[in-house]
N, CA, C and O atoms as a Tripos MOL2 file, in Angstrom:
@<TRIPOS>MOLECULE
protein
  320   319    80     0     0
PROTEIN
NO_CHARGES

@<TRIPOS>ATOM
      1 N         104.9370  111.3120  141.0220 N.3       1 MET1
      2 CA        105.5990  110.9780  139.6410 C.3       1 MET1
      3 C         105.6150  109.5600  139.6240 C.2       1 MET1
      4 O         106.0440  108.8560  140.5380 O.2       1 MET1
      5 N         105.1010  109.1400  138.4820 N.am      2 LEU2
      6 CA        105.0810  107.5940  138.1300 C.3       2 LEU2
      7 C         106.1550  107.2200  137.1410 C.2       2 LEU2
      8 O         105.8880  107.3970  135.9530 O.2       2 LEU2
      9 N         107.1450  106.8060  137.4140 N.am      3 ASN3
     10 CA        108.1610  106.5310  136.2780 C.3       3 ASN3
     11 C         108.4240  107.6250  135.3410 C.2       3 ASN3
     12 O         108.6380  107.3570  134.1590 O.2       3 ASN3
     13 N         108.4280  108.7610  135.7350 N.am      4 GLY4
     14 CA        108.4560  109.9480  134.8420 C.3       4 GLY4
     15 C         107.5030  110.0520  133.7800 C.2       4 GLY4
     16 O         107.8140  110.6840  132.7700 O.2       4 GLY4
     17 N         106.2230  109.4330  133.8990 N.am      5 SER5
     18 CA        105.2190  109.6170  133.0230 C.3       5 SER5
     19 C         104.0700  110.3930  133.4380 C.2       5 SER5
     20 O         103.1520  110.6030  132.6450 O.2       5 SER5
     21 N         104.0530  110.8680  134.7130 N.am      6 VAL6
     22 CA        103.1050  111.8420  134.9750 C.3       6 VAL6
     23 C         103.6810  113.0310  135.5850 C.2       6 VAL6
     24 O         104.2000  112.9070  136.6940 O.2       6 VAL6
     25 N         103.6590  114.2450  134.9740 N.am      7 ILE7
     26 CA        104.0430  115.4150  135.3490 C.3       7 ILE7
     27 C         102.9630  116.4220  135.6050 C.2       7 ILE7
     28 O         102.0930  116.5310  134.7410 O.2       7 ILE7
     29 N         102.8990  117.2190  136.7440 N.am      8 TRP8
     30 CA        101.8990  118.1820  136.9740 C.3       8 TRP8
     31 C         100.4840  117.6220  136.4470 C.2       8 TRP8
     32 O          99.7110  118.2700  135.7420 O.2       8 TRP8
     33 N         100.3000  116.4580  136.8540 N.am      9 GLY9
     34 CA         98.7580  116.0530  136.7200 C.3       9 GLY9
     35 C          98.5230  115.4720  135.2060 C.2       9 GLY9
     36 O          97.4740  114.8930  134.9220 O.2       9 GLY9
     37 N          99.4790  115.6510  134.3430 N.am     10 LYS10
     38 CA         99.0930  115.3660  132.8630 C.3      10 LYS10
     39 C         100.0660  114.0090  132.7790 C.2      10 LYS10
     40 O         101.0900  113.7750  133.4210 O.2      10 LYS10
     41 N          99.3790  113.1750  131.7410 N.am     11 ILE11
     42 CA        100.1070  111.9570  131.5150 C.3      11 ILE11
     43 C         100.8230  112.0630  130.1740 C.2      11 ILE11
     44 O         100.1920  112.2940  129.1430 O.2      11 ILE11
     45 N         102.0170  111.9100  130.1910 N.am     12 MET12
     46 CA        102.8870  112.1240  128.9040 C.3      12 MET12
     47 C         102.9370  110.7290  128.1240 C.2      12 MET12
     48 O         102.8280  109.6640  128.7310 O.2      12 MET12
     49 N         103.0860  110.7940  126.9310 N.am     13 LYS13
     50 CA        103.1690  109.5850  126.0240 C.3      13 LYS13
     51 C         104.5370  109.0540  126.1400 C.2      13 LYS13
     52 O         105.5290  109.7200  125.8450 O.2      13 LYS13
     53 N         104.5720  107.8420  126.5760 N.am     14 THR14
     54 CA        105.7320  107.0440  126.5880 C.3      14 THR14
     55 C         106.1870  106.4460  125.3130 C.2      14 THR14
     56 O         105.2570  106.1980  124.5460 O.2      14 THR14
     57 N         107.2630  106.1750  124.9210 N.am     15 PRO15
     58 CA        107.5450  105.5890  123.6680 C.3      15 PRO15
     59 C         106.7260  104.0820  123.4570 C.2      15 PRO15
     60 O         106.3350  103.6870  122.3590 O.2      15 PRO15
     61 N         106.5890  103.4800  124.4940 N.am     16 GLU16
     62 CA        105.8740  102.2160  124.4670 C.3      16 GLU16
     63 C         104.3320  102.5880  124.0620 C.2      16 GLU16
     64 O         103.7340  101.9190  123.2200 O.2      16 GLU16
     65 N         103.8050  103.5740  124.6470 N.am     17 HIS17
     66 CA        102.4990  103.9610  124.4980 C.3      17 HIS17
     67 C         102.3050  104.4390  123.0250 C.2      17 HIS17
     68 O         101.3090  104.0730  122.4010 O.2      17 HIS17
     69 N         103.1730  105.1900  122.5020 N.am     18 ILE18
     70 CA        103.2350  105.6320  121.1590 C.3      18 ILE18
     71 C         103.2680  104.2950  120.1920 C.2      18 ILE18
     72 O         102.5160  104.1580  119.2280 O.2      18 ILE18
     73 N         104.0490  103.5340  120.5160 N.am     19 LYS19
     74 CA        104.1810  102.3840  119.5220 C.3      19 LYS19
     75 C         102.7740  101.5960  119.4730 C.2      19 LYS19
     76 O         102.2180  101.3130  118.4110 O.2      19 LYS19
     77 N         102.2400  101.2590  120.8090 N.am     20 THR20
     78 CA        100.9680  100.6230  120.9770 C.3      20 THR20
     79 C          99.8630  101.2890  120.1090 C.2      20 THR20
     80 O          99.1320  100.6480  119.3540 O.2      20 THR20
     81 N          99.8090  102.6290  120.2860 N.am     21 THR21
     82 CA         98.8580  103.3890  119.5390 C.3      21 THR21
     83 C          98.9560  103.2810  118.0420 C.2      21 THR21
     84 O          97.9350  103.1730  117.3630 O.2      21 THR21
     85 N         100.1850  103.3080  117.4980 N.am     22 LYS22
     86 CA        100.5550  103.2430  116.0540 C.3      22 LYS22
     87 C         100.0970  101.7160  115.6340 C.2      22 LYS22
     88 O          99.4700  101.5210  114.5930 O.2      22 LYS22
     89 N         100.4070  100.8140  116.3930 N.am     23 LYS23
     90 CA         99.9380   99.3530  115.9710 C.3      23 LYS23
     91 C          98.6140   99.3190  115.9820 C.2      23 LYS23
     92 O          98.0800   98.6530  115.0940 O.2      23 LYS23
     93 N          97.8260   99.9580  116.8910 N.am     24 ARG24
     94 CA         96.2660   99.7100  116.9060 C.3      24 ARG24
     95 C          95.7650  100.4280  115.6970 C.2      24 ARG24
     96 O          94.9030   99.9040  114.9920 O.2      24 ARG24
     97 N          96.2950  101.6800  115.4080 N.am     25 LEU25
     98 CA         95.7690  102.4590  114.3240 C.3      25 LEU25
     99 C          96.0230  101.6110  113.0160 C.2      25 LEU25
    100 O          95.0660  101.4010  112.2710 O.2      25 LEU25
    101 N          97.1650  101.1590  112.7330 N.am     26 ILE26
    102 CA         97.4180  100.3660  111.6050 C.3      26 ILE26
    103 C          96.6490   99.0730  111.5150 C.2      26 ILE26
    104 O          96.2900   98.6090  110.4330 O.2      26 ILE26
    105 N          96.4140   98.5230  112.6370 N.am     27 SER27
    106 CA         95.3050   97.4160  112.6600 C.3      27 SER27
    107 C          94.0260   97.8170  112.2630 C.2      27 SER27
    108 O          93.3820   97.2090  111.4080 O.2      27 SER27
    109 N          93.6280   98.8270  112.8520 N.am     28 ALA28
    110 CA         92.2380   99.4370  112.3610 C.3      28 ALA28
    111 C          92.1220   99.8260  110.9390 C.2      28 ALA28
    112 O          91.0680   99.6140  110.3410 O.2      28 ALA28
    113 N          93.1510  100.3910  110.3470 N.am     29 ALA29
    114 CA         93.3400  100.5930  108.9440 C.3      29 ALA29
    115 C          93.2050   99.4920  108.0900 C.2      29 ALA29
    116 O          92.5440   99.5210  107.0520 O.2      29 ALA29
    117 N          93.9670   98.2900  108.6100 N.am     30 ILE30
    118 CA         93.7940   97.0960  107.8450 C.3      30 ILE30
    119 C          92.5270   96.4590  107.9220 C.2      30 ILE30
    120 O          92.1350   95.8650  106.9180 O.2      30 ILE30
    121 N          91.7250   96.4840  109.0790 N.am     31 ILE31
    122 CA         90.3270   96.0490  109.1520 C.3      31 ILE31
    123 C          89.4120   96.9090  108.4510 C.2      31 ILE31
    124 O          88.4620   96.3460  107.9080 O.2      31 ILE31
    125 N          89.5010   98.1290  108.3540 N.am     32 GLY32
    126 CA         88.7050   99.1240  107.6230 C.3      32 GLY32
    127 C          88.8750   98.7590  106.1650 C.2      32 GLY32
    128 O          87.9040   98.6940  105.4110 O.2      32 GLY32
    129 N          90.1140   98.5220  105.7730 N.am     33 ASN33
    130 CA         90.3050   98.2690  104.3460 C.3      33 ASN33
    131 C          89.7440   96.8660  104.0000 C.2      33 ASN33
    132 O          89.4350   96.6870  102.8220 O.2      33 ASN33
    133 N          89.6030   96.0310  104.7210 N.am     34 ALA34
    134 CA         88.9680   94.6860  104.5020 C.3      34 ALA34
    135 C          87.5640   94.9070  104.3700 C.2      34 ALA34
    136 O          86.9320   94.3230  103.4900 O.2      34 ALA34
    137 N          87.0360   95.6740  105.1420 N.am     35 ILE35
    138 CA         85.5490   95.8350  105.1660 C.3      35 ILE35
    139 C          85.1990   96.5880  103.8170 C.2      35 ILE35
    140 O          84.2680   96.1640  103.1310 O.2      35 ILE35
    141 N          85.8890   97.6350  103.4480 N.am     36 ILE36
    142 CA         85.7800   98.2410  102.2170 C.3      36 ILE36
    143 C          85.7410   97.2920  101.0460 C.2      36 ILE36
    144 O          84.8100   97.2080  100.2450 O.2      36 ILE36
    145 N          86.8550   96.5860  101.0350 N.am     37 TRP37
    146 CA         86.7990   95.5450   99.8100 C.3      37 TRP37
    147 C          85.9090   94.4680   99.9990 C.2      37 TRP37
    148 O          85.7560   93.7890   98.9830 O.2      37 TRP37
    149 N          85.2580   94.0950  101.0230 N.am     38 ALA38
    150 CA         84.1910   93.2080  101.2390 C.3      38 ALA38
    151 C          82.9040   93.6700  100.6060 C.2      38 ALA38
    152 O          82.1230   92.9390   99.9970 O.2      38 ALA38
    153 N          82.7600   95.0440  100.8280 N.am     39 ALA39
    154 CA         81.5750   95.7100  100.2520 C.3      39 ALA39
    155 C          81.6850   95.9460   98.8070 C.2      39 ALA39
    156 O          80.6810   96.1020   98.1120 O.2      39 ALA39
    157 N          82.9790   95.9780   98.2960 N.am     40 VAL40
    158 CA         83.2830   96.2170   96.9300 C.3      40 VAL40
    159 C          82.8360   94.8480   96.3420 C.2      40 VAL40
    160 O          81.9680   94.8220   95.4690 O.2      40 VAL40
    161 N          83.3900   93.7670   96.7840 N.am     41 ILE41
    162 CA         83.0920   92.4080   96.1100 C.3      41 ILE41
    163 C          81.6130   92.0550   96.3400 C.2      41 ILE41
    164 O          81.0960   91.3900   95.4420 O.2      41 ILE41
    165 N          80.8730   92.3760   97.3540 N.am     42 LEU42
    166 CA         79.4600   92.2770   97.4610 C.3      42 LEU42
    167 C          78.6780   93.0130   96.3220 C.2      42 LEU42
    168 O          77.8130   92.4990   95.6130 O.2      42 LEU42
    169 N          79.1180   94.2730   96.2670 N.am     43 SER43
    170 CA         78.5250   95.0820   95.1530 C.3      43 SER43
    171 C          78.7810   94.6500   93.8200 C.2      43 SER43
    172 O          77.9260   94.8320   92.9530 O.2      43 SER43
    173 N          80.0030   94.0280   93.5300 N.am     44 SER44
    174 CA         80.2160   93.6320   92.2260 C.3      44 SER44
    175 C          79.4250   92.3380   91.9420 C.2      44 SER44
    176 O          79.0210   92.0380   90.8190 O.2      44 SER44
    177 N          79.2430   91.6230   93.0160 N.am     45 ALA45
    178 CA         78.2590   90.2990   92.6230 C.3      45 ALA45
    179 C          76.9730   90.6860   92.4190 C.2      45 ALA45
    180 O          76.2750   90.0940   91.5960 O.2      45 ALA45
    181 N          76.5080   91.7310   93.1470 N.am     46 TYR46
    182 CA         74.9530   92.4130   92.9070 C.3      46 TYR46
    183 C          74.8520   92.9480   91.3530 C.2      46 TYR46
    184 O          73.8960   92.7000   90.6180 O.2      46 TYR46
    185 N          75.9430   93.6840   91.0030 N.am     47 VAL47
    186 CA         75.9310   94.3470   89.7710 C.3      47 VAL47
    187 C          75.9840   93.3750   88.6510 C.2      47 VAL47
    188 O          75.3740   93.5310   87.5940 O.2      47 VAL47
    189 N          76.7590   92.3430   88.9420 N.am     48 LEU48
    190 CA         76.8710   91.3000   87.8740 C.3      48 LEU48
    191 C          75.8810   90.1340   87.9110 C.2      48 LEU48
    192 O          75.9680   89.1890   87.1280 O.2      48 LEU48
    193 N          74.9870   90.2340   88.8000 N.am     49 GLU49
    194 CA         73.9880   89.0730   89.0170 C.3      49 GLU49
    195 C          73.2390   89.0650   87.7760 C.2      49 GLU49
    196 O          72.5760   90.0590   87.4790 O.2      49 GLU49
    197 N          73.2760   87.9410   86.9380 N.am     50 GLY50
    198 CA         72.6000   87.7270   85.8060 C.3      50 GLY50
    199 C          72.9300   88.3330   84.6010 C.2      50 GLY50
    200 O          72.2680   88.1670   83.5760 O.2      50 GLY50
    201 N          74.0730   89.1340   84.6870 N.am     51 THR51
    202 CA         74.5030   89.9110   83.4550 C.3      51 THR51
    203 C          75.9230   89.4710   83.0580 C.2      51 THR51
    204 O          76.5400   88.6230   83.7020 O.2      51 THR51
    205 N          76.3820   90.0500   82.0320 N.am     52 GLY52
    206 CA         77.9620   89.6700   81.8050 C.3      52 GLY52
    207 C          78.5050   91.0840   81.2940 C.2      52 GLY52
    208 O          79.2340   91.1690   80.3060 O.2      52 GLY52
    209 N          78.1110   92.1400   82.0130 N.am     53 TYR53
    210 CA         78.7070   93.5830   81.7030 C.3      53 TYR53
    211 C          79.8410   93.8150   82.6480 C.2      53 TYR53
    212 O          79.6920   93.8960   83.8680 O.2      53 TYR53
    213 N          80.9100   93.9110   82.0610 N.am     54 MET54
    214 CA         82.1480   94.1850   82.8140 C.3      54 MET54
    215 C          82.1810   95.8810   82.9640 C.2      54 MET54
    216 O          82.7530   96.4090   83.9170 O.2      54 MET54
    217 N          81.5590   96.5970   82.0020 N.am     55 GLN55
    218 CA         81.6620   97.9280   82.2370 C.3      55 GLN55
    219 C          80.9650   98.4240   83.4690 C.2      55 GLN55
    220 O          81.3330   99.5120   83.9120 O.2      55 GLN55
    221 N          79.9870   97.7570   84.0940 N.am     56 LYS56
    222 CA         79.3380   98.1910   85.2500 C.3      56 LYS56
    223 C          80.1690   97.8500   86.5240 C.2      56 LYS56
    224 O          80.0140   98.4560   87.5830 O.2      56 LYS56
    225 N          81.1020   96.7930   86.3410 N.am     57 LEU57
    226 CA         82.0280   96.4690   87.4720 C.3      57 LEU57
    227 C          83.0680   97.3920   87.6400 C.2      57 LEU57
    228 O          83.4360   97.5780   88.8000 O.2      57 LEU57
    229 N          83.6460   98.0340   86.7090 N.am     58 ILE58
    230 CA         84.9030   98.9120   86.5930 C.3      58 ILE58
    231 C          84.7430  100.0810   87.6760 C.2      58 ILE58
    232 O          85.6010  100.2090   88.5490 O.2      58 ILE58
    233 N          83.6820  100.8930   87.6110 N.am     59 PRO59
    234 CA         83.5830  101.8950   88.5270 C.3      59 PRO59
    235 C          83.4630  101.4000   90.0730 C.2      59 PRO59
    236 O          83.9150  101.9510   91.0760 O.2      59 PRO59
    237 N          82.8580  100.4200   89.9820 N.am     60 VAL60
    238 CA         82.7590   99.8930   91.5070 C.3      60 VAL60
    239 C          84.0460   99.5250   92.1850 C.2      60 VAL60
    240 O          84.3400   99.8470   93.3360 O.2      60 VAL60
    241 N          84.8340   98.7730   91.3080 N.am     61 LEU61
    242 CA         86.2200   98.3930   91.7670 C.3      61 LEU61
    243 C          87.0790   99.5980   91.9250 C.2      61 LEU61
    244 O          87.7760   99.7350   92.9300 O.2      61 LEU61
    245 N          87.0480  100.5510   90.8820 N.am     62 GLY62
    246 CA         87.8630  101.6740   90.9890 C.3      62 GLY62
    247 C          87.4920  102.4630   92.1130 C.2      62 GLY62
    248 O          88.3900  102.8650   92.8530 O.2      62 GLY62
    249 N          86.1670  102.7770   92.3800 N.am     63 GLY63
    250 CA         85.8300  103.5930   93.6340 C.3      63 GLY63
    251 C          86.4250  102.8560   94.8840 C.2      63 GLY63
    252 O          87.0680  103.5180   95.6990 O.2      63 GLY63
    253 N          86.2530  101.6420   95.0490 N.am     64 GLY64
    254 CA         86.8810  100.9370   96.2800 C.3      64 GLY64
    255 C          88.1760  100.9780   96.3250 C.2      64 GLY64
    256 O          88.6720  101.0680   97.4490 O.2      64 GLY64
    257 N          88.9880  100.9320   95.2700 N.am     65 SER65
    258 CA         90.4790  100.9180   95.2210 C.3      65 SER65
    259 C          90.9880  102.4760   95.5240 C.2      65 SER65
    260 O          92.0100  102.6270   96.1940 O.2      65 SER65
    261 N          90.3460  103.4930   95.0800 N.am     66 ALA66
    262 CA         90.5320  104.8120   95.3750 C.3      66 ALA66
    263 C          90.3350  105.1250   96.9550 C.2      66 ALA66
    264 O          91.1940  105.6830   97.6380 O.2      66 ALA66
    265 N          89.0770  104.6800   97.4320 N.am     67 VAL67
    266 CA         88.8300  104.8240   99.0050 C.3      67 VAL67
    267 C          89.9210  104.2580   99.8220 C.2      67 VAL67
    268 O          90.4710  104.8730  100.7360 O.2      67 VAL67
    269 N          90.2570  102.8510   99.3850 N.am     68 SER68
    270 CA         91.3030  102.1130  100.0950 C.3      68 SER68
    271 C          92.5810  102.8600  100.1430 C.2      68 SER68
    272 O          93.1980  102.9890  101.2010 O.2      68 SER68
    273 N          92.9410  103.2940   99.1560 N.am     69 LEU69
    274 CA         94.2940  104.0320   98.9510 C.3      69 LEU69
    275 C          94.1360  105.4260   99.6980 C.2      69 LEU69
    276 O          95.1010  105.8030  100.3620 O.2      69 LEU69
    277 N          93.1830  106.0940   99.6540 N.am     70 ILE70
    278 CA         93.1010  107.4440  100.4360 C.3      70 ILE70
    279 C          93.0810  107.0650  101.9100 C.2      70 ILE70
    280 O          93.9330  107.6100  102.6110 O.2      70 ILE70
    281 N          92.2860  106.2650  102.4510 N.am     71 ILE71
    282 CA         92.2150  105.8580  103.8590 C.3      71 ILE71
    283 C          93.6080  105.4150  104.2810 C.2      71 ILE71
    284 O          94.2470  106.0840  105.0920 O.2      71 ILE71
    285 N          94.1440  104.1680  103.6820 N.am     72 LEU72
    286 CA         95.4080  103.6650  104.0540 C.3      72 LEU72
    287 C          96.4470  104.7210  104.0940 C.2      72 LEU72
    288 O          97.0170  105.0540  105.1330 O.2      72 LEU72
    289 N          96.6870  105.2630  102.8670 N.am     73 GLY73
    290 CA         97.7010  106.2910  102.6490 C.3      73 GLY73
    291 C          97.8100  107.4950  103.5670 C.2      73 GLY73
    292 O          98.8770  108.0240  103.8780 O.2      73 GLY73
    293 N          96.5170  107.9060  104.0000 N.am     74 GLY74
    294 CA         96.5160  109.1990  104.9410 C.3      74 GLY74
    295 C          96.8440  108.7280  106.2540 C.2      74 GLY74
    296 O          97.5490  109.4150  106.9930 O.2      74 GLY74
    297 N          96.3080  107.4090  106.6730 N.am     75 LEU75
    298 CA         96.7190  106.9510  107.9870 C.3      75 LEU75
    299 C          98.1250  106.8040  108.1390 C.2      75 LEU75
    300 O          98.7810  107.3700  109.0130 O.2      75 LEU75
    301 N          98.5810  106.0290  107.2660 N.am     76 LEU76
    302 CA        100.0040  105.5530  107.3840 C.3      76 LEU76
    303 C         100.9200  106.7470  107.3620 C.2      76 LEU76
    304 O         101.8650  106.7840  108.1510 O.2      76 LEU76
    305 N         100.7160  107.6680  106.5600 N.am     77 ARG77
    306 CA        101.4610  109.0310  106.5050 C.3      77 ARG77
    307 C         101.3440  109.6740  107.8120 C.2      77 ARG77
    308 O         102.3670  110.0900  108.3570 O.2      77 ARG77
    309 N         100.3010  109.7870  108.3210 N.am     78 ARG78
    310 CA         99.8850  110.5050  109.5640 C.3      78 ARG78
    311 C         100.4920  109.9640  110.8200 C.2      78 ARG78
    312 O         100.7710  110.7550  111.7220 O.2      78 ARG78
    313 N         100.7270  108.6470  110.9590 N.am     79 TYR79
    314 CA        101.2100  108.0640  112.1530 C.3      79 TYR79
    315 C         102.3740  107.1710  111.9250 C.2      79 TYR79
    316 O         102.5720  106.1570  112.5960 O.2      79 TYR79
    317 N         103.2580  107.6410  110.8080 N.am     80 LYS80
    318 CA        104.6050  107.0980  110.7090 C.3      80 LYS80
    319 C         105.4960  107.3250  111.9180 C.2      80 LYS80
    320 O         106.6510  106.9000  111.9220 O.2      80 LYS80
@<TRIPOS>BOND
     1     1     2 1
     2     2     3 1
     3     3     4 2
     4     3     5 am
     5     5     6 1
     6     6     7 1
     7     7     8 2
     8     7     9 am
     9     9    10 1
    10    10    11 1
    11    11    12 2
    12    11    13 am
    13    13    14 1
    14    14    15 1
    15    15    16 2
    16    15    17 am
    17    17    18 1
    18    18    19 1
    19    19    20 2
    20    19    21 am
    21    21    22 1
    22    22    23 1
    23    23    24 2
    24    23    25 am
    25    25    26 1
    26    26    27 1
    27    27    28 2
    28    27    29 am
    29    29    30 1
    30    30    31 1
    31    31    32 2
    32    31    33 am
    33    33    34 1
    34    34    35 1
    35    35    36 2
    36    35    37 am
    37    37    38 1
    38    38    39 1
    39    39    40 2
    40    39    41 am
    41    41    42 1
    42    42    43 1
    43    43    44 2
    44    43    45 am
    45    45    46 1
    46    46    47 1
    47    47    48 2
    48    47    49 am
    49    49    50 1
    50    50    51 1
    51    51    52 2
    52    51    53 am
    53    53    54 1
    54    54    55 1
    55    55    56 2
    56    55    57 am
    57    57    58 1
    58    58    59 1
    59    59    60 2
    60    59    61 am
    61    61    62 1
    62    62    63 1
    63    63    64 2
    64    63    65 am
    65    65    66 1
    66    66    67 1
    67    67    68 2
    68    67    69 am
    69    69    70 1
    70    70    71 1
    71    71    72 2
    72    71    73 am
    73    73    74 1
    74    74    75 1
    75    75    76 2
    76    75    77 am
    77    77    78 1
    78    78    79 1
    79    79    80 2
    80    79    81 am
    81    81    82 1
    82    82    83 1
    83    83    84 2
    84    83    85 am
    85    85    86 1
    86    86    87 1
    87    87    88 2
    88    87    89 am
    89    89    90 1
    90    90    91 1
    91    91    92 2
    92    91    93 am
    93    93    94 1
    94    94    95 1
    95    95    96 2
    96    95    97 am
    97    97    98 1
    98    98    99 1
    99    99   100 2
   100    99   101 am
   101   101   102 1
   102   102   103 1
   103   103   104 2
   104   103   105 am
   105   105   106 1
   106   106   107 1
   107   107   108 2
   108   107   109 am
   109   109   110 1
   110   110   111 1
   111   111   112 2
   112   111   113 am
   113   113   114 1
   114   114   115 1
   115   115   116 2
   116   115   117 am
   117   117   118 1
   118   118   119 1
   119   119   120 2
   120   119   121 am
   121   121   122 1
   122   122   123 1
   123   123   124 2
   124   123   125 am
   125   125   126 1
   126   126   127 1
   127   127   128 2
   128   127   129 am
   129   129   130 1
   130   130   131 1
   131   131   132 2
   132   131   133 am
   133   133   134 1
   134   134   135 1
   135   135   136 2
   136   135   137 am
   137   137   138 1
   138   138   139 1
   139   139   140 2
   140   139   141 am
   141   141   142 1
   142   142   143 1
   143   143   144 2
   144   143   145 am
   145   145   146 1
   146   146   147 1
   147   147   148 2
   148   147   149 am
   149   149   150 1
   150   150   151 1
   151   151   152 2
   152   151   153 am
   153   153   154 1
   154   154   155 1
   155   155   156 2
   156   155   157 am
   157   157   158 1
   158   158   159 1
   159   159   160 2
   160   159   161 am
   161   161   162 1
   162   162   163 1
   163   163   164 2
   164   163   165 am
   165   165   166 1
   166   166   167 1
   167   167   168 2
   168   167   169 am
   169   169   170 1
   170   170   171 1
   171   171   172 2
   172   171   173 am
   173   173   174 1
   174   174   175 1
   175   175   176 2
   176   175   177 am
   177   177   178 1
   178   178   179 1
   179   179   180 2
   180   179   181 am
   181   181   182 1
   182   182   183 1
   183   183   184 2
   184   183   185 am
   185   185   186 1
   186   186   187 1
   187   187   188 2
   188   187   189 am
   189   189   190 1
   190   190   191 1
   191   191   192 2
   192   191   193 am
   193   193   194 1
   194   194   195 1
   195   195   196 2
   196   195   197 am
   197   197   198 1
   198   198   199 1
   199   199   200 2
   200   199   201 am
   201   201   202 1
   202   202   203 1
   203   203   204 2
   204   203   205 am
   205   205   206 1
   206   206   207 1
   207   207   208 2
   208   207   209 am
   209   209   210 1
   210   210   211 1
   211   211   212 2
   212   211   213 am
   213   213   214 1
   214   214   215 1
   215   215   216 2
   216   215   217 am
   217   217   218 1
   218   218   219 1
   219   219   220 2
   220   219   221 am
   221   221   222 1
   222   222   223 1
   223   223   224 2
   224   223   225 am
   225   225   226 1
   226   226   227 1
   227   227   228 2
   228   227   229 am
   229   229   230 1
   230   230   231 1
   231   231   232 2
   232   231   233 am
   233   233   234 1
   234   234   235 1
   235   235   236 2
   236   235   237 am
   237   237   238 1
   238   238   239 1
   239   239   240 2
   240   239   241 am
   241   241   242 1
   242   242   243 1
   243   243   244 2
   244   243   245 am
   245   245   246 1
   246   246   247 1
   247   247   248 2
   248   247   249 am
   249   249   250 1
   250   250   251 1
   251   251   252 2
   252   251   253 am
   253   253   254 1
   254   254   255 1
   255   255   256 2
   256   255   257 am
   257   257   258 1
   258   258   259 1
   259   259   260 2
   260   259   261 am
   261   261   262 1
   262   262   263 1
   263   263   264 2
   264   263   265 am
   265   265   266 1
   266   266   267 1
   267   267   268 2
   268   267   269 am
   269   269   270 1
   270   270   271 1
   271   271   272 2
   272   271   273 am
   273   273   274 1
   274   274   275 1
   275   275   276 2
   276   275   277 am
   277   277   278 1
   278   278   279 1
   279   279   280 2
   280   279   281 am
   281   281   282 1
   282   282   283 1
   283   283   284 2
   284   283   285 am
   285   285   286 1
   286   286   287 1
   287   287   288 2
   288   287   289 am
   289   289   290 1
   290   290   291 1
   291   291   292 2
   292   291   293 am
   293   293   294 1
   294   294   295 1
   295   295   296 2
   296   295   297 am
   297   297   298 1
   298   298   299 1
   299   299   300 2
   300   299   301 am
   301   301   302 1
   302   302   303 1
   303   303   304 2
   304   303   305 am
   305   305   306 1
   306   306   307 1
   307   307   308 2
   308   307   309 am
   309   309   310 1
   310   310   311 1
   311   311   312 2
   312   311   313 am
   313   313   314 1
   314   314   315 1
   315   315   316 2
   316   315   317 am
   317   317   318 1
   318   318   319 1
   319   319   320 2
@<TRIPOS>SUBSTRUCTURE
     1 MET1         2 RESIDUE 1 A MET
     2 LEU2         6 RESIDUE 1 A LEU
     3 ASN3        10 RESIDUE 1 A ASN
     4 GLY4        14 RESIDUE 1 A GLY
     5 SER5        18 RESIDUE 1 A SER
     6 VAL6        22 RESIDUE 1 A VAL
     7 ILE7        26 RESIDUE 1 A ILE
     8 TRP8        30 RESIDUE 1 A TRP
     9 GLY9        34 RESIDUE 1 A GLY
    10 LYS10       38 RESIDUE 1 A LYS
    11 ILE11       42 RESIDUE 1 A ILE
    12 MET12       46 RESIDUE 1 A MET
    13 LYS13       50 RESIDUE 1 A LYS
    14 THR14       54 RESIDUE 1 A THR
    15 PRO15       58 RESIDUE 1 A PRO
    16 GLU16       62 RESIDUE 1 A GLU
    17 HIS17       66 RESIDUE 1 A HIS
    18 ILE18       70 RESIDUE 1 A ILE
    19 LYS19       74 RESIDUE 1 A LYS
    20 THR20       78 RESIDUE 1 A THR
    21 THR21       82 RESIDUE 1 A THR
    22 LYS22       86 RESIDUE 1 A LYS
    23 LYS23       90 RESIDUE 1 A LYS
    24 ARG24       94 RESIDUE 1 A ARG
    25 LEU25       98 RESIDUE 1 A LEU
    26 ILE26      102 RESIDUE 1 A ILE
    27 SER27      106 RESIDUE 1 A SER
    28 ALA28      110 RESIDUE 1 A ALA
    29 ALA29      114 RESIDUE 1 A ALA
    30 ILE30      118 RESIDUE 1 A ILE
    31 ILE31      122 RESIDUE 1 A ILE
    32 GLY32      126 RESIDUE 1 A GLY
    33 ASN33      130 RESIDUE 1 A ASN
    34 ALA34      134 RESIDUE 1 A ALA
    35 ILE35      138 RESIDUE 1 A ILE
    36 ILE36      142 RESIDUE 1 A ILE
    37 TRP37      146 RESIDUE 1 A TRP
    38 ALA38      150 RESIDUE 1 A ALA
    39 ALA39      154 RESIDUE 1 A ALA
    40 VAL40      158 RESIDUE 1 A VAL
    41 ILE41      162 RESIDUE 1 A ILE
    42 LEU42      166 RESIDUE 1 A LEU
    43 SER43      170 RESIDUE 1 A SER
    44 SER44      174 RESIDUE 1 A SER
    45 ALA45      178 RESIDUE 1 A ALA
    46 TYR46      182 RESIDUE 1 A TYR
    47 VAL47      186 RESIDUE 1 A VAL
    48 LEU48      190 RESIDUE 1 A LEU
    49 GLU49      194 RESIDUE 1 A GLU
    50 GLY50      198 RESIDUE 1 A GLY
    51 THR51      202 RESIDUE 1 A THR
    52 GLY52      206 RESIDUE 1 A GLY
    53 TYR53      210 RESIDUE 1 A TYR
    54 MET54      214 RESIDUE 1 A MET
    55 GLN55      218 RESIDUE 1 A GLN
    56 LYS56      222 RESIDUE 1 A LYS
    57 LEU57      226 RESIDUE 1 A LEU
    58 ILE58      230 RESIDUE 1 A ILE
    59 PRO59      234 RESIDUE 1 A PRO
    60 VAL60      238 RESIDUE 1 A VAL
    61 LEU61      242 RESIDUE 1 A LEU
    62 GLY62      246 RESIDUE 1 A GLY
    63 GLY63      250 RESIDUE 1 A GLY
    64 GLY64      254 RESIDUE 1 A GLY
    65 SER65      258 RESIDUE 1 A SER
    66 ALA66      262 RESIDUE 1 A ALA
    67 VAL67      266 RESIDUE 1 A VAL
    68 SER68      270 RESIDUE 1 A SER
    69 LEU69      274 RESIDUE 1 A LEU
    70 ILE70      278 RESIDUE 1 A ILE
    71 ILE71      282 RESIDUE 1 A ILE
    72 LEU72      286 RESIDUE 1 A LEU
    73 GLY73      290 RESIDUE 1 A GLY
    74 GLY74      294 RESIDUE 1 A GLY
    75 LEU75      298 RESIDUE 1 A LEU
    76 LEU76      302 RESIDUE 1 A LEU
    77 ARG77      306 RESIDUE 1 A ARG
    78 ARG78      310 RESIDUE 1 A ARG
    79 TYR79      314 RESIDUE 1 A TYR
    80 LYS80      318 RESIDUE 1 A LYS
């Protein structure tokens, strides 16, 4: 037995391990969110290259924001 964390050959999750895991998941969610929005910004620049049409930009930004909310909302709700 190692400090009460190993019982019958299985490793139990300690409160410190759970906090570390949550922090890593939240960090990954933030990084993933940043990658999504970087793609949205680059897509926006590509769509608007040489044009002045805002109507083409709205679906790109709307899709990026929806994906961002779904991913972050789901992860944060799951690992609270």
